[in-house]
TISE-95989 format. One record per residue: residue number from 1; residue in three letters; x, y, z of N, C-alpha, C in turn. Coordinates in Angstrom, 1 decimal. Example, Ala and Ser with C-alpha at 12.3 -4.5 7.8 and 13.67 -1.06 7.14 Angstrom:
  num  residuo     n_u     n_v     n_w    ca_u    ca_v    ca_w     c_u     c_v     c_w
    1      ALA    13.2    -5.7     7.8    12.3    -4.5     7.8    13.2    -3.3     7.8
    2      SER    12.8    -2.2     7.1    13.7    -1.1     7.1    12.9     0.0     7.9
END
This chain:
  num  residuo     n_u     n_v     n_w    ca_u    ca_v    ca_w     c_u     c_v     c_w
    1      UNK     0.7    -1.2     0.0     0.2     0.1     0.1     1.0     1.4     0.1
    2      UNK     0.5     1.7    -1.3     1.4     3.7    -1.0     0.8     4.6    -0.5
    3      UNK     1.2     5.5     0.3     1.0     6.2     0.6     0.9     7.7     0.1
    4      UNK     0.5     8.5     0.2     0.5     9.8    -0.7     1.2    11.0     0.3
    5      UNK     2.3    11.2     0.1     3.1    12.0     0.9     3.1    13.4     0.0
    6      UNK     3.0    15.0     0.9     3.0    15.9     0.1     3.7    17.1     0.8
    7      UNK     5.0    17.6     0.3     6.0    18.5     0.9     5.8    19.8     0.1
    8      UNK     5.6    20.9     0.9     5.3    21.9     0.3     6.2    22.7     0.1
    9      UNK     6.8    23.5    -0.8     7.8    24.4    -1.4     7.3    26.1    -1.9
   10      UNK     8.5    26.8    -1.7     7.9    28.1    -1.9     9.3    28.8    -2.5
   11      UNK     9.1    29.7    -3.4    10.2    30.5    -3.7     9.4    32.1    -4.2
   12      UNK     9.8    32.9    -3.1     8.8    34.5    -2.9     9.4    35.4    -3.5
   13      UNK     9.2    36.5    -3.7     9.7    37.6    -4.0    10.7    38.0    -3.0
   14      UNK    10.3    37.9    -1.7    11.2    38.4    -0.7    12.2    37.8    -0.4
   15      UNK    12.7    37.0    -0.9    13.8    35.7    -0.7    13.5    34.3    -0.3
   16      UNK    12.2    34.3     0.4    12.2    33.1     1.0    12.4    31.8     0.0
   17      UNK    12.5    31.1     0.4    12.9    29.5    -0.6    12.5    28.4     0.5
   18      UNK    12.1    27.3    -0.1    11.7    26.2     1.1    11.5    25.1    -0.1
   19      UNK    12.3    23.9    -0.1    12.4    22.7    -0.7    13.3    21.4    -0.2
   20      UNK    12.0    20.2    -0.4    12.4    19.3     0.5    13.1    18.4    -0.6
   21      UNK    14.0    17.4    -0.6    14.7    16.0    -1.2    14.5    14.9    -0.6
   22      UNK    14.1    13.9    -1.4    13.6    12.7    -0.4    14.4    11.5    -0.9
   23      UNK    15.5    10.8     0.2    16.0     9.7    -0.4    15.5     8.3     0.5
   24      UNK    16.1     7.4    -0.3    15.8     5.9     0.4    16.7     6.1     1.7
   25      UNK    16.9     4.9     2.3    18.0     4.5     3.4    19.2     4.3     2.6
   26      UNK    19.3     4.2     1.6    20.5     3.7     1.0    20.9     5.3     0.2
   27      UNK    20.2     6.1     0.4    20.6     7.7    -0.2    20.3     8.1    -1.9
   28      UNK    19.5     6.8    -2.3    18.9     7.1    -3.5    17.9     8.1    -3.3
   29      UNK    17.9     9.2    -4.4    17.0    10.1    -4.4    15.7     9.7    -5.1
   30      UNK    14.9     9.8    -4.3    13.4     9.6    -4.9    12.7    11.0    -5.6
   31      UNK    12.5    10.6    -6.7    12.0    11.9    -7.3    10.3    12.0    -7.1
   32      UNK     9.5    13.4    -7.0     8.0    13.3    -6.8     7.3    12.7    -7.8
   33      UNK     6.0    12.0    -7.5     5.5    11.5    -9.1     4.9    12.8    -9.6
   34      UNK     4.4    13.9    -9.0     4.1    15.2    -9.5     4.5    16.2    -8.7
   35      UNK     4.1    17.3    -9.1     4.3    18.9    -8.7     2.9    19.6    -8.9
   36      UNK     2.2    19.9    -7.9     1.1    20.9    -8.3     1.6    22.4    -7.5
   37      UNK     1.6    23.2    -8.8     1.6    24.7    -8.3     0.5    25.4    -8.3
   38      UNK     0.8    26.5    -7.5    -0.3    27.7    -7.0    -0.3    28.6    -8.1
   39      UNK    -1.4    29.5    -8.1    -1.8    30.3    -9.4    -0.5    31.1    -9.5
   40      UNK     0.1    31.3    -8.4     1.6    32.6    -9.0     2.7    31.7    -9.2
   41      UNK     2.6    30.4    -8.9     4.0    29.4    -9.2     5.0    29.9    -8.2
   42      UNK     4.5    30.8    -7.1     5.5    30.8    -6.2     5.4    29.9    -5.1
   43      UNK     4.4    29.0    -4.7     4.7    28.2    -3.8     3.9    26.6    -4.6
   44      UNK     4.4    25.6    -3.7     4.2    24.6    -4.6     3.9    23.4    -3.6
   45      UNK     3.6    22.2    -4.0     3.7    20.8    -3.3     4.0    19.3    -4.2
   46      UNK     5.1    19.2    -3.9     5.7    18.1    -4.4     5.2    16.5    -3.4
   47      UNK     4.6    16.0    -4.4     3.6    14.8    -4.3     4.3    13.3    -4.6
   48      UNK     4.1    12.7    -3.4     5.3    11.6    -3.6     4.2    10.4    -3.1
   49      UNK     4.2     9.0    -3.6     3.8     7.7    -3.7     4.7     6.9    -2.9
   50      UNK     4.8     6.6    -1.5     5.7     5.9    -1.1     5.3     4.8    -0.1
   51      UNK     6.0     3.6     0.2     5.5     2.3     0.6     5.9     2.9     2.2
   52      UNK     5.1     2.2     3.3     5.3     2.4     4.7     6.9     2.1     4.9
   53      UNK     7.7     3.0     5.5     9.2     2.7     6.3     9.8     4.3     6.3
   54      UNK    11.0     3.7     6.2    11.7     5.1     7.0    12.5     5.8     5.6
   55      UNK    12.5     7.1     5.4    13.2     7.5     4.3    13.9     8.9     5.1
   56      UNK    15.1     9.4     4.1    15.6    10.6     4.5    15.2    11.7     3.7
   57      UNK    15.5    12.9     4.3    15.5    13.9     3.7    16.1    14.9     4.0
   58      UNK    16.5    15.9     2.8    17.2    17.2     2.8    16.4    18.3     2.5
   59      UNK    16.3    19.5     3.4    15.9    20.9     3.2    16.2    21.7     3.1
   60      UNK    15.9    22.9     2.4    16.7    24.2     2.3    15.4    25.1     2.6
   61      UNK    15.4    25.7     3.8    14.3    26.6     4.2    15.0    27.8     4.7
   62      UNK    14.9    29.2     3.6    15.5    30.0     4.3    14.1    31.2     4.2
   63      UNK    14.0    31.9     5.4    13.1    32.9     5.7    13.2    34.2     4.5
   64      UNK    12.4    35.2     4.4    12.1    36.1     4.1    13.3    37.1     4.7
   65      UNK    13.5    37.2     5.8    14.7    38.1     6.6    16.1    37.3     6.0
   66      UNK    16.2    36.0     5.3    17.6    35.5     5.0    18.1    34.7     6.0
   67      UNK    17.2    34.1     7.2    17.3    33.2     8.3    17.4    31.6     7.5
   68      UNK    18.4    31.0     7.7    18.6    29.5     7.0    18.2    28.6     8.5
   69      UNK    17.3    27.7     7.7    16.8    26.7     8.6    16.9    25.4     7.6
   70      UNK    18.2    25.1     7.1    18.5    23.9     6.1    18.6    22.8     7.2
   71      UNK    18.8    21.7     6.6    19.4    20.4     7.1    18.8    19.2     6.4
   72      UNK    19.1    18.0     7.5    18.6    16.8     7.3    17.5    16.3     8.2
   73      UNK    16.7    15.2     7.8    15.8    14.4     8.4    15.3    13.4     8.2
   74      UNK    13.8    13.1     8.9    13.7    11.7     8.9    12.0    11.7     8.3
   75      UNK    11.7    11.2     7.7    10.2    11.0     7.1     9.8     9.7     7.4
   76      UNK     9.0     9.1     8.0     8.8     8.2     8.6     7.1     7.6     7.9
   77      UNK     6.5     6.8     7.3     5.6     6.4     7.3     5.1     5.0     8.0
   78      UNK     4.2     4.9     8.6     3.7     3.8     9.4     2.8     2.8     8.4
   79      UNK     2.5     1.9     8.5     1.9     0.9     7.9     0.3     1.2     7.7
   80      UNK    -0.1     2.0     8.9    -1.4     2.5     8.8    -1.7     3.8     8.1
   81      UNK    -0.7     4.4     7.6    -0.6     5.5     6.5    -0.6     6.8     7.3
   82      UNK     0.1     6.9     8.5     0.6     7.8     9.3     1.9     8.7     8.6
   83      UNK     2.3     9.7     8.5     3.7    10.4     8.2     3.8    11.4     9.1
   84      UNK     5.0    11.2     9.3     5.7    11.8    10.5     7.1    12.4     9.9
   85      UNK     7.0    13.7     9.6     8.4    14.1     9.3     9.3    15.0    10.4
   86      UNK    10.6    14.5    11.0    11.5    15.2    11.8    12.6    15.7    11.0
   87      UNK    12.5    17.1    11.6    13.5    18.2    11.1    14.9    18.2    12.1
   88      UNK    15.8    18.3    11.6    17.3    18.3    12.2    17.7    17.1    12.8
   89      UNK    17.3    15.6    12.3    17.7    14.5    12.9    19.1    14.3    12.0
   90      UNK    20.2    13.6    13.2    21.2    13.3    12.8    21.0    11.6    11.8
   91      UNK    21.6    11.8    10.5    21.2    10.9     9.9    22.6    10.0     9.5
   92      UNK    23.0     8.9     9.1    24.5     8.5     8.9    25.3     8.7     7.9
   93      UNK    26.5     9.4     8.3    27.5     9.7     7.7    27.4     9.2     6.3
   94      UNK    27.4     8.1     6.0    27.5     7.4     4.4    26.5     7.5     3.7
   95      UNK    25.1     7.8     4.2    24.1     8.5     3.4    24.1     9.8     3.2
   96      UNK    24.5    10.6     4.1    24.9    11.9     3.9    26.1    12.1     2.6
   97      UNK    27.1    11.5     2.6    27.7    11.4     1.2    27.3    11.0     0.1
   98      UNK    26.3    10.0     0.1    25.4     9.6    -1.1    24.7    10.9    -1.7
   99      UNK    23.9    11.6    -0.5    23.0    12.7    -0.7    23.9    13.7    -1.2
  100      UNK    25.1    13.9    -0.8    26.1    15.1    -1.4    26.3    14.9    -3.0
  101      UNK    26.4    13.5    -3.3    26.3    13.5    -4.8    25.6    13.9    -5.4
  102      UNK    24.2    13.8    -5.0    23.2    14.5    -5.8    22.7    16.0    -5.6
  103      UNK    22.5    16.4    -4.5    22.5    17.7    -4.4    23.6    18.4    -3.8
  104      UNK    23.5    19.5    -4.2    24.6    20.8    -3.4    24.0    21.6    -1.9
  105      UNK    24.6    21.1    -1.3    23.8    21.7     0.1    24.2    23.3     0.4
  106      UNK    23.4    23.7     1.1    23.1    25.2     1.4    24.4    25.8     2.1
  107      UNK    24.7    26.9     1.6    26.2    27.5     2.3    26.1    27.5     3.8
  108      UNK    25.3    27.7     4.0    24.8    27.5     5.8    25.6    25.8     6.6
  109      UNK    25.2    24.8     5.7    25.5    23.6     6.0    27.0    22.9     5.8
  110      UNK    27.7    23.9     5.0    28.9    23.2     4.8    29.9    23.2     5.7
  111      UNK    30.2    24.2     6.8    31.2    24.1     7.8    30.5    22.8     8.7
  112      UNK    29.4    22.7     8.8    29.1    21.4     9.5    29.3    20.0     9.1
  113      UNK    29.1    19.9     7.6    29.5    18.9     7.1    30.9    18.8     6.8
  114      UNK    31.7    19.4     6.6    33.0    19.0     6.9    33.6    18.7     8.4
  115      UNK    33.1    18.8     9.0    33.4    18.5    10.8    33.3    16.9    10.8
  116      UNK    32.0    16.7    10.0    31.7    15.1    10.1    32.7    14.0     9.2
END
């Protein structure tokens, strides 16, 4: 049974930007099945259909004022279809290395990643 998961993104004229990337436990990127956009195109929802289990996420989240809240997290889907996204969760270094081959991390994370 696949569960629909919707992850919201945005890109405003004021500088705010939010985007999620989903990965398997092996660090392989999972592309959204579709993306639904608002009328302005500045907000969207990436729609995934995922089996119950644990997935990793990388997210970029920048506020209008320029504050960064970027990082890694865990997306858990239970067998009864409940979805929980936990931000700023430590994930295995080997998975991070695989993810960094696919995406370019935000500048705010580079010093933290170099220390690992």
